[in-house]
C-alpha positions as CSV (number, residue, x, y, z in Angstrom):
1,M,-10.3,8.8,-10.3
2,S,-9.7,5.7,-9.4
3,D,-11.8,3.5,-6.7
4,W,-8.8,2.2,-5.0
5,Y,-7.2,5.8,-4.1
6,R,-8.4,9.1,-3.1
7,R,-6.5,12.2,-1.9
8,S,-7.9,14.7,0.8
9,G,-5.7,17.8,1.3
10,D,-2.4,16.3,2.2
11,I,-3.5,12.9,3.0
12,L,-3.6,9.9,0.3
13,T,-5.7,7.0,1.4
14,L,-5.1,3.5,-0.7
15,T,-7.3,0.6,-0.5
16,L,-5.0,-2.6,-1.1
17,H,-5.4,-6.5,-1.4
18,V,-2.1,-7.8,-0.1
19,Q,-0.4,-11.2,-1.0
20,P,2.2,-12.1,1.6
21,G,5.0,-14.8,0.9
22,A,4.9,-13.7,-2.8
23,K,8.6,-14.4,-4.6
24,R,9.2,-10.5,-4.5
25,T,7.6,-7.3,-3.5
26,E,5.7,-5.7,-6.2
27,T,2.2,-4.3,-7.4
28,A,0.0,-6.6,-9.3
29,G,-2.8,-4.5,-10.8
30,L,-6.2,-4.4,-9.4
31,H,-8.1,-6.7,-7.7
32,G,-11.7,-5.5,-7.6
33,E,-11.6,-2.0,-6.0
34,A,-8.2,-2.6,-4.6
35,L,-4.6,-2.0,-5.8
36,K,-3.0,-5.7,-5.2
37,I,0.5,-5.8,-3.8
38,R,2.5,-9.0,-3.8
39,L,4.9,-9.2,-0.7
40,A,7.7,-11.0,-0.1
41,A,7.7,-11.1,3.6
42,P,5.8,-13.8,5.3
43,P,2.3,-13.0,6.9
44,V,4.0,-13.8,10.5
45,E,4.4,-11.4,13.5
46,G,3.4,-8.3,11.5
47,R,6.4,-8.9,9.2
48,A,4.2,-8.6,6.0
49,N,2.9,-5.2,7.4
50,E,6.0,-3.8,8.1
51,A,7.4,-4.6,4.7
52,L,4.0,-3.0,3.2
53,L,4.3,0.2,5.0
54,R,8.2,0.4,4.0
55,F,7.4,-0.7,0.3
56,I,4.9,2.2,0.3
57,A,6.9,4.8,1.9
58,D,9.8,4.5,-0.3
59,Y,7.6,4.3,-3.3
60,F,5.9,7.8,-2.4
61,G,9.2,9.1,-1.3
62,V,7.9,9.7,2.4
63,P,9.7,8.8,5.7
64,L,8.1,5.7,7.3
65,R,6.5,7.9,10.2
66,Q,4.2,9.3,7.3
67,V,2.7,5.9,6.4
68,E,0.1,4.7,8.6
69,L,-2.1,1.1,8.3
70,K,-5.8,2.5,9.1
71,Q,-7.2,-0.9,8.9
72,G,-6.8,-4.4,8.1
73,G,-3.9,-5.5,10.3
74,Q,-4.8,-9.1,10.5
75,S,-6.4,-9.3,7.0
76,R,-5.4,-8.9,3.2
77,H,-7.7,-6.4,2.5
78,K,-5.9,-3.2,4.1
79,V,-6.2,0.8,4.1
80,V,-3.3,2.6,4.3
81,A,-2.8,6.6,4.7
82,I,0.3,8.7,3.7
83,T,0.6,12.1,4.5
84,G,2.7,14.7,2.5
85,S,3.4,12.8,-0.9
86,K,3.4,14.4,-4.0
87,V,3.8,11.3,-6.2
88,D,0.8,10.2,-8.6
89,P,-0.7,6.7,-7.3
90,G,-1.7,6.1,-10.6
91,R,2.1,5.4,-11.3
92,L,1.5,2.2,-9.3
93,L,-0.3,0.5,-12.3
94,G,2.3,1.7,-14.5
95,A,0.0,4.4,-15.7
């Protein structure tokens, strides 16, 4: 079990370190006890958060409404909850 995610019943919680304004949206390995995600969106008017939630929803195969930003709206350190996905989060690391 990794420190950057945990599963509790139907809910998967991810701890993320987000770098907005990157060339493209992609995962970039671990950053301490968080998964680092580079986002192509700029950190302006919530666009990076919106892009992050859309990226997570697409990856985990769930509708956007099933992905919720729990902590870190104004921070690079974020906690996201995903409901109802069977996808293994370890695949984000290429594992």
